[in-house]
N, C-alpha and C positions, 0 to 999 in steps of 0.2 A: 483431553480428558480421558483418553484412553490409558495414559498411564497411568497416571495419578489415581481417576475412579476406574478401574476397567470393570465392576459390577454394575454400575449405574445404567438403568435401561434408558432403550435410546428407543423411542418411538417413531421417531420420524425416518424414513429412509429415501435417497433419494430413486426413483425410478429408474429404471433403464438404465444403470451405469454400465459400460461409458458412452451410451448412445447420446443420453441426453446431455451432459457437459461437451461433446464434442458438437454437436450439432448446434450446442450456444456456441460457443467459439468461431464456429463455420458463418454463423449468422451474425453476431457481433463486426467480426472483419469485414463482411459484404458490407454492413453499414457502415463504417469506417471507410471504405473502398470509396463509397456512392458520394462522401463528403467533401462539399470543394475548396479550392485551395485556400479561401477565405478563412475559412473555420479552421482548417489545420493552422495558420498564422495566428489567428485568435487565441488557439490552444497555448502554440509555442510559448505567446508573449506572455500568457496569463502564470505557463507554469515557470516561464523566467522570474516573475515576479513574487512568485510565491517561494522560489526558491531563494530569491534575496530577502527576504522578509524572514522569511524561517533560519537560515547561518548568521542573519544578522543578529535576531534573538538570541538564536544559542551562542554566540560568540561574547554575547553581551550578560547570558545568566549561567553559564555555564559553572558545575562543582567544579571542574579544575582548575579554570580562570579564580576563582576566589579561592581557592586550596591547592599552589600549584605542589606544594612540597607534600601535600595527601597522595596517597593514590586512592581511585575511585575503590578497587579491590580490599583493602584494607582500612577498613570502619572503626 
């Protein structure tokens, strides 16, 4: 937005940058560290399932697959 519309008013500003983002990262990493191994296992299983669905759908519905001789950049 800063590139396309640099004069747009921005009423919201993040307070205490960079302290707030860094503290947020520290808190999130601490919460992640405290999780048990079963939560991490479930996370990776669901990520794997999601990746399989994502790539299977993309392979079937790809524009390149429908028109292999036509380049995406040249429409």
